[in-house]
C-alpha positions in Angstrom: -196.0 267.2 -114.2 -192.5 266.8 -112.7 -192.0 270.5 -111.8 -190.2 269.4 -108.7 -187.3 268.0 -110.8 -186.7 271.3 -112.5 -185.8 273.0 -109.2 -184.0 269.9 -107.7 -180.3 270.4 -107.5 -178.8 267.0 -107.1 -175.2 268.2 -106.5 -176.3 270.6 -103.7 -178.4 267.9 -102.1 -175.4 265.4 -102.2 -173.2 268.1 -100.6 -175.8 268.7 -97.9 -175.9 265.0 -97.1 -172.1 264.7 -97.0 -171.9 267.7 -94.7 -174.6 266.2 -92.4 -172.8 262.8 -92.3 -169.4 264.4 -91.6 -171.0 266.3 -88.7 -172.4 263.1 -87.3 -169.0 261.3 -87.6 -167.1 264.0 -85.8 -166.0 262.7 -82.4 -166.8 264.8 -79.3 -164.0 265.1 -76.8 -164.9 263.8 -73.3 -162.7 264.7 -70.5 -160.6 261.8 -69.3 -160.2 261.0 -65.6 -156.5 261.0 -66.4 -156.4 264.6 -67.6 -155.8 266.0 -64.2 -152.7 263.8 -63.8 -151.4 264.3 -67.3 -148.1 266.1 -66.4 -147.2 263.6 -63.7 -148.0 260.6 -66.0 -145.9 262.0 -68.8 -143.0 262.7 -66.5 -143.1 259.3 -65.0 -143.4 257.6 -68.4 -140.4 259.5 -69.6 -138.5 258.4 -66.5 -139.2 254.8 -67.4 -142.4 253.8 -65.6 -144.5 251.2 -67.2 -148.3 251.6 -67.6 -148.8 249.1 -64.8 -146.5 251.2 -62.6 -148.6 254.3 -63.5 -151.9 252.4 -62.8 -150.5 251.4 -59.4 -149.4 255.0 -58.6 -152.9 256.3 -59.5 -154.6 253.7 -57.4 -152.4 254.3 -54.3 -151.7 258.0 -54.4 -155.0 259.3 -55.9 -157.6 256.5 -55.3 -158.2 256.4 -59.1 -158.6 252.9 -60.3 -157.9 252.5 -64.1 -156.6 249.7 -66.1 -153.1 249.6 -67.5 -154.4 249.5 -71.1 -156.5 252.6 -70.4 -153.3 254.5 -69.5 -151.5 253.1 -72.5 -154.3 254.3 -74.9 -154.4 257.7 -73.1 -150.6 258.2 -73.4 -150.5 257.2 -77.1 -152.8 260.0 -77.9 -150.6 262.7 -76.3 -148.5 264.7 -78.6 -145.7 265.3 -76.1 -144.9 261.6 -75.9 -144.9 261.0 -79.7 -141.9 263.2 -80.2 -140.0 261.8 -77.2 -140.6 258.1 -78.3 -139.6 258.8 -81.9 -136.3 260.3 -80.9 -135.6 257.4 -78.5 -136.3 254.9 -81.2 -134.2 256.6 -83.8 -131.2 257.0 -81.5 -131.3 253.4 -80.3 -130.2 252.2 -76.9 -127.4 254.1 -75.1 -124.1 252.3 -74.6 -122.2 252.7 -71.3 -119.9 255.3 -72.9 -122.9 257.5 -73.9 -124.4 257.5 -70.4 
């Protein structure tokens, strides 16, 4: 009486479930309010500005109030800053002769 078991493909069903769960796990990208200031934020960060400095600049110049930690998280996700920080860490601090 179990004719349903003869046509049931467990492996295909498991793959279908895994695909459905992977689709649900995929994160959707939401535009950040910081995206429009990305180039300026990266340039100022490379010039030595702290995240608090950047938050103040956004508030004063662009009337965009965001927390310092939000800027920090945003900048950590950017690929253009990952390479610059890795080089700076590897080379170490500059002496007076190197400057």
